[in-house]
C-alpha positions in Angstrom: -39.1 -7.5 -8.5 -40.6 -4.8 -6.3 -39.0 -1.5 -5.5 -38.1 -2.5 -1.9 -36.2 -5.6 -3.1 -34.4 -3.4 -5.7 -33.4 -1.0 -3.0 -32.2 -3.8 -0.7 -30.1 -5.4 -3.5 -28.6 -2.0 -4.5 -27.6 -1.3 -0.9 -26.0 -4.7 -0.6 -24.1 -4.2 -3.8 -23.0 -0.7 -2.8 -21.7 -2.0 0.6 -19.8 -4.8 -1.1 -18.2 -2.5 -3.6 -17.2 0.0 -0.8 -15.7 -2.8 1.3 -13.8 -4.3 -1.6 -12.4 -1.0 -2.7 -11.3 -0.2 0.9 -9.5 -3.5 1.1 -7.8 -3.0 -2.2 -6.6 0.5 -1.3 -6.0 -0.2 2.4 -3.1 1.8 4.0 -1.3 0.2 6.9 0.0 2.6 9.6 2.5 2.3 12.3 1.4 3.1 15.9 2.8 6.6 15.6 1.0 7.3 12.3 -2.2 5.9 13.8 -2.0 8.2 16.7 -1.4 11.2 14.4 -4.3 10.2 12.2 -6.8 9.7 15.0 -6.3 12.2 17.8 -8.4 10.2 20.3 -5.9 7.3 20.2 -2.7 7.8 22.2 0.4 5.6 22.5 -0.6 4.7 26.0 -4.1 3.6 24.9 -2.5 1.5 22.1 -0.2 -0.2 24.6 -3.2 -1.2 26.8 -5.9 -1.8 24.2 -4.2 -2.0 20.8 -5.3 -5.7 20.6 -8.9 -4.6 20.4 -8.3 -2.9 17.0 -7.6 -4.8 13.8 -3.9 -5.1 13.3 -1.3 -7.3 11.6 2.4 -8.0 11.8 4.8 -10.2 9.8 6.4 -13.1 11.6 9.4 -15.0 10.1 10.8 -18.2 11.5 14.4 -18.9 10.6 15.8 -22.3 9.9 17.6 -22.3 13.3 14.2 -21.8 15.1 14.6 -18.1 15.9 11.5 -15.9 15.3 11.6 -12.3 14.1 8.5 -10.1 14.1 7.8 -6.6 12.7 6.0 -3.9 14.6 2.2 -4.0 14.5 0.5 -2.2 11.6 -3.0 -0.9 11.7 -5.4 -0.6 8.7 -6.3 3.0 8.2 -9.6 2.6 6.2 -10.9 -0.2 8.3 -10.4 1.7 11.6 -11.9 4.8 10.0 -15.0 2.8 9.0 -15.2 1.5 12.6 -15.2 5.1 13.9 -17.8 6.2 11.4 -20.2 3.4 12.0 -19.7 3.4 15.8 -18.0 0.0 16.3 -15.2 1.6 18.3 -17.8 2.5 21.0 -18.2 -1.2 21.7 -14.7 -2.8 21.7 -14.2 -5.7 24.0 -11.1 -6.8 25.8 -10.6 -10.5 25.3 -7.9 -11.2 27.9 -7.6 -11.2 31.6 
C-alpha cells in the first residue's frame, strides 16, 4: 500500500469517526435556541427558509385520528458543520 492510499484511507476513517461521534452527541435545538446559537439566523428567516435546514419533529396519531406534532428541532452539530464546510451558502428552496 503506497503512502497516498494510506492518507486517503486515514482521511476517510477520520471523517467517518467525526460524523459518527457528532450524530451520537447531537443536540437538538428549538428555533429560539438556534437563533441564539447562530446569530445570522433570525426567527423571520426560519419562518421563510427553515425547511432548507435539517430538522425533525415528532408526530403522534391518536386512535381517534387526531394528529399532534411537536415544534421543529434543529441539530446543532450538523448545522454547525454545514456552516464550517460552506453548505449553507448553497441551500435550495424546494417549494413554489
